[in-house]
C-alpha positions in Angstrom: 104.8 90.4 81.8 106.7 87.5 80.2 110.3 88.5 81.7 111.4 86.3 84.8 114.7 87.9 85.8 113.8 91.3 87.0 115.2 93.0 90.4 111.5 92.7 92.0 111.8 88.9 91.3 115.0 88.9 93.0 114.2 90.8 95.9 111.0 88.5 96.4 113.2 85.6 96.1 115.8 87.2 98.7 113.1 87.2 101.1 112.3 83.9 100.6 115.9 82.8 101.2 116.2 85.0 104.5 113.5 83.1 106.1 115.3 79.9 107.3 118.0 82.4 108.9 115.3 84.1 110.8 113.4 81.1 112.0 116.9 79.7 113.3 118.0 83.0 115.1 114.6 83.4 116.8 114.4 80.0 118.2 118.4 80.1 118.9 117.3 83.3 120.9 119.3 85.9 118.7 116.2 88.2 118.5 117.9 91.4 117.4 119.8 89.7 114.5 116.5 87.9 113.7 114.8 91.5 113.7 117.4 92.9 111.5 116.8 90.1 108.9 113.2 90.3 109.5 113.1 94.3 108.8 115.3 93.7 105.5 112.7 91.1 104.5 110.0 93.4 104.9 111.6 95.9 103.5 111.9 94.2 100.3 108.4 93.4 100.4 107.8 97.1 100.0 110.8 97.7 97.5 109.9 94.8 95.3 106.4 96.0 94.7 107.3 100.0 94.2 110.0 98.9 91.8 107.8 96.5 89.8 104.7 99.2 89.3 107.5 102.2 88.8 109.4 100.3 86.3 106.7 98.2 84.6 108.3 95.1 85.9 105.2 93.5 86.9 105.5 89.7 85.9 103.3 86.5 86.4 106.1 85.0 88.5 106.0 88.5 90.5 102.4 88.4 91.0 102.5 84.4 92.2 105.4 84.9 94.5 105.1 88.0 96.2 101.9 87.0 98.2 103.6 83.7 98.5 106.7 85.3 100.3 104.6 87.7 102.5 102.9 84.7 104.0 106.0 82.7 104.4 107.7 85.8 105.8 104.8 86.5 108.6 103.7 82.7 109.1 107.3 81.5 109.9 108.1 84.3 112.0 105.0 83.9 113.9 105.4 80.4 114.6 108.8 80.7 115.6 108.0 83.5 118.1 105.1 81.1 119.7 107.4 78.2 119.8 109.8 80.2 122.0 106.9 81.3 123.9 107.1 85.2 123.0 103.5 85.3 121.6 100.5 83.9 122.0 99.8 80.7 120.1 96.0 81.3 119.6 96.5 84.4 117.7 99.2 82.7 115.5 97.1 80.0 114.6 94.3 82.5 113.7 96.4 84.5 111.4 98.2 81.4 109.8 94.8 79.1 109.3 93.4 82.4 107.4 96.7 82.8 105.7 96.3 79.2 104.2 92.5 79.6 103.7 93.2 82.8 101.6 95.9 80.9 99.6 93.8 78.0 98.9 90.9 80.3 97.7 93.5 82.2 95.4 94.2 78.8 94.1 90.6 77.7 93.5 90.1 81.3 92.0 93.1 81.1 89.7 91.8 77.7 88.3 88.5 79.4 87.4 90.3 82.4 85.5 89.8 84.7 88.5 92.7 86.9 90.3 91.9 87.9 93.6 94.2 90.7 94.3 95.3 92.2 97.9 92.7 94.4 99.7 93.7 97.6 101.3 92.4 95.7 104.6 94.9 92.7 103.6 97.6 95.2 103.4 96.7 96.6 106.9 96.9 93.3 108.2 100.1 92.5 106.8 101.3 95.8 108.4 100.0 95.3 111.7 101.5 91.9 112.0 104.9 93.3 110.5 104.8 95.9 113.5 103.8 93.4 115.8 106.7 91.4 115.0 109.0 93.8 115.4 107.9 95.1 118.9 108.0 91.5 120.0 111.6 90.9 118.6 112.5 94.4 120.2 111.2 92.7 123.8 108.3 95.1 124.0 106.0 92.0 124.2 102.8 94.0 125.8 102.5 96.0 123.0 103.6 93.7 120.3 101.2 90.9 121.9 98.4 93.4 121.9 99.0 94.4 118.3 98.9 90.9 117.2 95.7 90.1 118.9 94.3 93.0 117.1 96.0 91.9 114.0 94.2 88.4 114.3 90.6 90.2 114.2 91.7 92.0 111.3 93.0 88.8 109.7 89.3 87.3 110.4 87.7 90.0 109.2 89.5 90.6 105.8 89.4 86.7 105.3 85.4 86.9 105.3 85.6 89.6 103.3 87.9 87.8 100.6 85.7 85.0 100.8 82.5 86.9 100.5 83.8 88.8 97.4 85.0 85.5 96.0 81.5 83.9 96.5 80.2 86.8 94.8 82.2 86.9 92.1 81.8 83.2 91.2 78.0 83.5 91.6 78.0 86.8 89.0 79.9 84.5 86.5 
């Protein structure tokens, strides 16, 4: 886990570097170009994890940066979509608020020597959000919006599970 310069870490950093371009393109009304960069970023999310596991390139930096990059990608894109009124701001508030709460909880857990890994529900939530963003950027707002509301409910549910498991683990220690 000592190496920092790995392909998965490069892909994670690329995802972070693409974010300002996605935001500016959405705000500027260039939804198709923003969609292309968003999908490229989402693909790097899949690819970095796959390569890291398959080739033993899991690093401490990657473990830290990957979930941050995921949250930045979904949160900044959703906030941009809400800003240009392409999606419901209430779902965005729920999702982004959950992401911030989980990030804070993970920081507290890490300070106590606990690692809170991503759950299957958390991965489902991320996939739902990415599909809903894709549909919204494609101009299929009703379906994208519907899926975004579902994503918000999944975000609340999985967030509650993360906190439950965190407090359970603290109590057992």
